[in-house]
C-alpha positions as CSV (number, residue, x, y, z in Angstrom):
1,M,10.8,-38.7,-9.7
2,N,11.6,-37.5,-13.2
3,L,9.9,-35.3,-15.8
4,L,8.0,-38.3,-17.2
5,T,6.6,-39.4,-13.8
6,P,3.9,-37.2,-12.3
7,P,3.4,-37.0,-8.6
8,T,0.9,-39.4,-7.1
9,G,-1.7,-39.3,-4.4
10,W,-3.1,-35.8,-5.1
11,H,-6.7,-35.1,-4.6
12,P,-8.7,-31.9,-5.2
13,T,-9.9,-31.3,-1.7
14,G,-6.5,-30.3,-0.3
15,G,-3.5,-31.5,-2.1
16,Y,-2.0,-34.8,-0.9
17,S,-3.7,-37.4,1.1
18,G,-2.0,-39.5,3.8
19,R,0.1,-37.7,6.4
20,E,-1.5,-34.3,6.6
21,R,-0.2,-31.6,8.8
22,R,-2.8,-29.4,10.4
23,P,-4.1,-26.7,10.8
24,R,-6.5,-26.2,7.9
25,V,-5.5,-22.8,6.5
26,V,-7.1,-20.5,4.0
27,A,-5.0,-17.7,2.5
28,L,-6.8,-14.8,0.9
29,G,-5.2,-12.4,-1.6
30,G,-3.8,-12.2,-5.1
31,G,-0.6,-11.7,-7.1
32,H,2.9,-11.8,-5.6
33,G,1.6,-11.2,-2.0
34,L,-0.5,-14.3,-2.0
35,A,2.3,-16.3,-3.7
36,A,4.6,-15.3,-0.8
37,T,2.0,-16.4,1.8
38,L,1.5,-19.7,0.1
39,G,5.2,-20.3,-0.2
40,A,5.5,-19.9,3.5
41,L,2.3,-21.7,4.6
42,R,3.2,-24.9,2.6
43,H,6.0,-25.3,5.2
44,V,3.5,-25.3,8.0
45,T,0.5,-27.3,6.8
46,T,-0.6,-29.5,4.0
47,A,-4.2,-28.6,4.4
48,L,-4.0,-25.3,2.5
49,T,-6.4,-23.5,0.3
50,A,-5.9,-20.2,-1.6
51,V,-8.9,-17.9,-2.3
52,V,-7.9,-15.6,-5.0
53,T,-9.1,-12.2,-6.2
54,V,-10.6,-12.1,-9.8
55,A,-10.6,-8.4,-10.7
56,D,-7.4,-8.2,-12.8
57,D,-8.1,-6.3,-16.0
58,G,-4.6,-5.8,-17.4
59,G,-2.1,-7.7,-19.5
60,S,-2.8,-11.2,-20.5
61,S,-5.6,-11.7,-18.0
62,G,-7.4,-8.6,-19.1
63,R,-7.2,-9.6,-22.7
64,L,-8.6,-13.1,-22.0
65,R,-11.5,-11.9,-19.8
66,Q,-12.4,-9.4,-22.5
67,E,-12.2,-11.8,-25.4
68,L,-13.6,-15.0,-23.8
69,G,-15.6,-13.6,-20.9
70,V,-13.7,-15.8,-18.4
71,L,-12.4,-15.0,-14.9
72,P,-9.0,-13.3,-15.2
73,P,-6.7,-16.3,-14.7
74,G,-3.4,-14.6,-13.9
75,D,-3.6,-14.5,-10.1
76,L,-5.0,-18.0,-10.0
77,R,-2.1,-19.1,-12.1
78,M,0.4,-17.5,-9.7
79,A,-1.2,-19.2,-6.7
80,L,-1.1,-22.6,-8.4
81,S,2.5,-22.1,-9.3
82,A,3.4,-21.2,-5.7
83,L,1.9,-24.6,-4.6
84,C,3.7,-26.8,-7.2
85,D,5.3,-30.1,-6.2
86,E,9.0,-29.7,-5.2
87,S,10.2,-32.1,-7.9
88,D,11.5,-31.8,-11.4
89,W,8.0,-32.5,-12.6
90,G,6.4,-29.8,-10.5
91,H,9.1,-27.2,-11.2
92,T,8.9,-27.9,-15.0
93,W,5.2,-27.5,-15.1
94,R,5.4,-24.4,-12.9
95,D,7.9,-22.9,-15.4
96,V,5.5,-23.8,-18.3
97,L,2.6,-22.0,-16.6
98,Q,4.7,-18.9,-15.9
99,H,6.3,-18.7,-19.3
100,R,5.3,-15.7,-21.4
101,F,5.4,-15.5,-25.1
102,S,7.4,-12.7,-26.7
103,S,6.5,-12.0,-30.3
104,G,5.3,-9.4,-32.7
105,G,1.9,-11.1,-32.9
106,S,-1.3,-11.7,-31.0
107,L,0.4,-14.1,-28.5
108,D,2.8,-11.4,-27.3
109,G,2.7,-11.1,-23.5
110,H,0.3,-14.0,-22.9
111,A,1.3,-16.4,-20.1
112,V,1.0,-20.1,-21.1
113,G,-0.7,-20.8,-17.8
114,N,-3.4,-18.3,-18.5
115,L,-4.1,-19.9,-21.9
116,L,-4.1,-23.4,-20.3
117,I,-6.5,-22.4,-17.5
118,A,-8.9,-20.8,-20.0
119,T,-8.7,-23.9,-22.2
120,V,-9.6,-26.3,-19.4
121,W,-12.5,-24.0,-18.3
122,E,-13.8,-24.1,-21.8
123,L,-13.5,-27.9,-22.1
124,L,-14.8,-28.8,-18.6
125,G,-17.3,-26.0,-18.3
126,D,-16.5,-25.6,-14.6
127,Q,-14.1,-23.1,-12.9
128,V,-13.1,-25.2,-9.9
129,S,-12.8,-28.5,-11.7
130,G,-10.5,-26.7,-14.2
131,L,-8.3,-25.3,-11.4
132,D,-8.2,-28.7,-9.7
133,L,-7.1,-30.3,-13.0
134,I,-4.2,-27.8,-13.3
135,G,-3.4,-28.4,-9.6
136,Q,-3.2,-32.1,-10.3
137,L,-0.8,-31.5,-13.2
138,L,1.5,-29.5,-10.9
139,G,1.1,-31.9,-8.0
140,A,0.0,-28.8,-6.1
141,K,0.3,-28.9,-2.3
142,G,-3.0,-27.3,-1.7
143,R,-6.1,-26.0,-3.6
144,V,-6.8,-22.8,-5.5
145,L,-10.3,-21.3,-5.6
146,P,-11.6,-18.0,-7.1
147,M,-13.3,-15.7,-4.5
148,A,-16.2,-14.9,-6.8
149,A,-18.0,-16.8,-9.6
150,V,-17.9,-13.8,-12.0
151,P,-15.2,-11.4,-13.2
152,L,-15.0,-8.3,-11.1
153,D,-14.0,-4.7,-11.6
154,I,-12.6,-2.4,-8.9
155,E,-13.7,1.2,-8.7
156,A,-12.0,3.7,-6.3
157,D,-12.5,7.1,-5.0
158,V,-9.2,8.8,-5.2
159,V,-8.1,12.2,-3.8
160,H,-5.5,14.2,-5.6
161,G,-3.6,17.0,-3.9
162,S,-4.3,18.3,-0.4
163,G,-6.0,21.1,1.4
164,E,-7.7,23.7,-0.7
165,F,-6.2,22.1,-3.8
166,A,-7.6,18.7,-3.2
167,H,-10.0,17.2,-5.7
168,R,-11.6,13.8,-6.1
169,A,-11.6,11.5,-9.0
170,L,-13.2,8.1,-9.8
171,V,-10.7,5.5,-11.0
172,R,-12.0,2.2,-12.4
173,G,-10.1,-1.0,-13.1
174,Q,-7.6,-2.9,-10.9
175,S,-4.7,-2.0,-13.2
176,R,-5.4,1.7,-12.9
177,V,-6.2,1.8,-9.2
178,A,-3.0,0.0,-8.4
179,V,-0.9,2.7,-9.9
180,T,-3.0,5.8,-9.2
181,A,-1.1,8.9,-8.3
182,G,-3.7,10.0,-5.8
183,R,-4.7,8.7,-2.3
184,V,-7.3,5.9,-2.4
185,E,-10.2,6.7,0.0
186,R,-12.4,3.7,-0.6
187,V,-13.0,1.0,-3.1
188,R,-16.0,-0.8,-4.5
189,L,-16.6,-3.8,-6.6
190,I,-18.6,-4.0,-9.9
191,P,-21.0,-5.7,-9.8
192,G,-21.8,-4.3,-6.3
193,E,-22.9,-7.6,-4.7
194,P,-21.1,-10.3,-6.7
195,P,-21.8,-14.0,-5.9
196,A,-19.0,-15.6,-3.9
197,H,-17.8,-18.9,-5.1
198,P,-19.6,-21.4,-2.8
199,E,-16.4,-23.5,-2.3
200,A,-14.5,-20.4,-1.2
201,V,-17.1,-19.7,1.4
202,A,-17.1,-23.3,2.6
203,A,-13.3,-23.3,2.9
204,V,-13.4,-20.2,5.1
205,M,-16.1,-21.7,7.3
206,E,-14.2,-25.0,7.7
207,A,-10.8,-23.4,8.3
208,D,-8.8,-23.3,11.5
209,W,-6.9,-20.2,10.4
210,V,-7.5,-17.6,7.7
211,I,-4.6,-15.4,6.6
212,L,-5.1,-12.0,4.9
213,G,-2.2,-10.2,3.2
214,P,0.3,-9.3,2.3
215,G,-0.3,-7.8,-1.1
216,S,-1.8,-4.8,-3.0
217,W,-3.9,-3.4,-0.2
218,Y,-7.0,-2.0,-2.0
219,T,-6.9,-4.3,-5.0
220,S,-5.8,-7.7,-3.6
221,V,-6.4,-7.8,0.1
222,M,-9.5,-5.8,0.9
223,P,-11.7,-6.9,-2.0
224,H,-12.5,-10.2,-0.2
225,L,-14.4,-8.1,2.3
226,L,-16.5,-6.5,-0.5
227,V,-18.0,-9.9,-1.6
228,P,-21.1,-10.1,0.8
229,E,-21.1,-13.9,1.3
230,L,-17.4,-14.1,1.7
231,A,-17.4,-11.2,4.1
232,E,-20.2,-12.8,6.1
233,A,-18.1,-16.0,6.3
234,L,-15.1,-14.1,7.5
235,H,-17.2,-12.5,10.3
236,T,-18.9,-15.7,11.4
237,T,-16.2,-18.4,10.9
238,S,-14.8,-20.1,14.0
239,A,-11.4,-19.8,12.4
240,R,-8.8,-17.6,13.9
241,I,-7.8,-14.8,11.5
242,G,-4.3,-13.5,10.9
243,L,-3.2,-10.4,9.0
244,T,0.2,-10.1,7.4
245,L,1.3,-6.5,6.8
246,N,3.2,-5.3,3.8
247,L,6.9,-4.5,4.1
248,S,6.4,-1.1,2.6
249,A,3.7,1.2,1.2
250,Q,2.9,0.5,-2.5
251,L,3.8,3.4,-4.8
252,G,0.4,4.8,-5.9
253,E,-2.1,2.6,-4.1
254,T,-0.9,3.2,-0.5
255,S,1.7,5.9,-0.9
256,G,2.5,7.5,2.4
257,F,0.8,4.8,4.4
258,S,2.4,3.7,7.7
259,A,2.0,0.1,8.9
260,A,-0.8,1.3,11.3
261,D,-2.5,3.1,8.4
262,H,-2.9,-0.2,6.6
263,L,-4.6,-1.7,9.6
264,R,-6.8,1.4,10.1
265,S,-8.0,1.3,6.5
266,L,-9.0,-2.4,7.0
267,H,-10.8,-1.5,10.2
268,D,-12.6,1.4,8.4
269,L,-13.9,-1.1,5.8
270,A,-14.8,-3.9,8.2
271,P,-15.0,-2.5,11.8
272,D,-16.5,-5.7,13.2
273,L,-13.9,-8.0,11.7
274,H,-12.1,-9.7,14.6
275,L,-8.4,-10.4,14.1
276,D,-6.3,-12.7,16.3
277,V,-2.8,-11.8,15.2
278,V,-1.1,-9.2,13.1
279,V,2.3,-10.2,11.7
280,A,4.7,-7.3,11.0
281,D,8.4,-6.9,10.4
282,P,9.8,-4.4,12.9
283,T,11.9,-2.7,10.3
284,A,8.7,-1.8,8.4
285,V,6.9,-0.3,11.4
286,E,7.3,3.4,12.0
287,D,5.5,3.5,15.4
288,I,5.2,0.2,17.2
289,D,2.9,1.7,19.9
290,D,0.5,3.0,17.2
291,L,0.4,-0.3,15.4
292,A,-0.1,-2.2,18.7
293,T,-3.0,0.0,19.5
294,C,-4.6,-0.5,16.1
295,A,-4.1,-4.3,16.5
296,A,-5.7,-4.3,19.9
297,T,-8.7,-2.3,18.5
298,A,-9.3,-5.2,16.1
299,G,-8.8,-7.8,19.0
300,A,-5.4,-8.9,17.8
301,Q,-2.0,-9.4,19.3
302,L,1.0,-7.9,17.4
303,L,3.6,-10.5,16.4
304,L,6.8,-8.7,15.4
305,R,9.2,-10.9,13.5
306,Q,11.8,-10.3,10.9
307,V,10.0,-11.8,7.9
308,S,11.8,-9.8,5.1
309,E,14.8,-11.1,3.2
310,G,16.9,-8.4,4.9
311,D,18.5,-7.2,1.7
312,G,16.8,-3.8,1.6
313,T,14.0,-5.0,-0.8
314,A,10.4,-5.3,0.2
315,R,10.3,-9.1,-0.3
316,H,9.2,-11.6,2.3
317,D,11.6,-14.4,3.2
318,T,9.8,-17.7,2.8
319,L,11.2,-19.5,5.8
320,R,11.1,-16.5,8.1
321,L,7.5,-15.9,7.2
322,A,6.8,-19.6,7.8
323,G,8.4,-19.4,11.2
324,A,6.1,-16.4,12.1
325,Y,3.0,-18.4,11.0
326,R,4.2,-21.4,13.0
327,D,4.6,-19.2,16.1
328,A,1.1,-17.9,15.7
329,F,-0.5,-21.3,15.0
330,E,1.3,-23.0,17.9
331,Q,-0.1,-20.2,20.2
332,F,3.4,-18.9,20.8
333,L,1.7,-15.6,21.9
334,G,-0.2,-17.3,24.7
335,D,-3.5,-15.4,24.7
336,V,-3.7,-15.6,20.9
337,G,-5.1,-19.0,21.7
338,E,-7.8,-17.4,23.8
339,R,-10.0,-15.6,21.3
340,S,-11.6,-12.6,22.9
341,G,-15.0,-11.1,22.1
């Protein structure tokens, strides 16, 4: 295969036809966290769908949603790039999508992929068809869908200080919530009950496994549970649900959070959500017993695996994370295969 020969056999219902490896997996999230998940899952299955947050309001994405009224394309672009074909063709088009202009003019900071996605949306008049077309260009090993059919804003109640000096503030916008100096208590979406994208809901209902996380906890992971139709699908699907914990707290958004605190915050938002497995790196767990208790409260087994790169950074290793998912999918934990409740 060379740069002039595109991959063949791709179809928009799940990547490549032919010898598919099951299970059918849906990954929920956004940004670098979702990209890490997709990079690992593509080693485990070919039946892969990403359902992506659409609340970004900063940078190139924010400018395009404000000027054109489109969904913010940045997180969708990153997910598509993570699924590109492992060929010169796929890598070249991935690099094209990820390229950013640097200039003194109006194109400065824009990612080519964001402009391309906005272009095909305008030409085709359909969000999913446009993403499928870009996926075909990349030879993507999977499909990318927006979680909602309209652009969203994130609003957070944030506590600054502690004790008698504590005060609350309202922070609006994903880009601002992600770097807030206070402690996020809860988040909301604007509009309050946004329409889920029908194909995203269908993907969750038809999945064998759904994976949440890692990623920005309040702005990429938990928003999926704030879209009513998508939340309903997550609560009623027959799919098993896995949660991948972050390797560290995020400065601003989850400063001071332990691994168990991440899980507690998810349980506070969706107390009836049943999890089957929680994947965590033992080096990122302060109190294993506390985390195991929180996992058990959600109905899940705790799967401790080294999934970090091991170089002191908070980055997931693609193959190690793939191995952890494979262990879960193959029922390595025994009673993970016997869903309780």
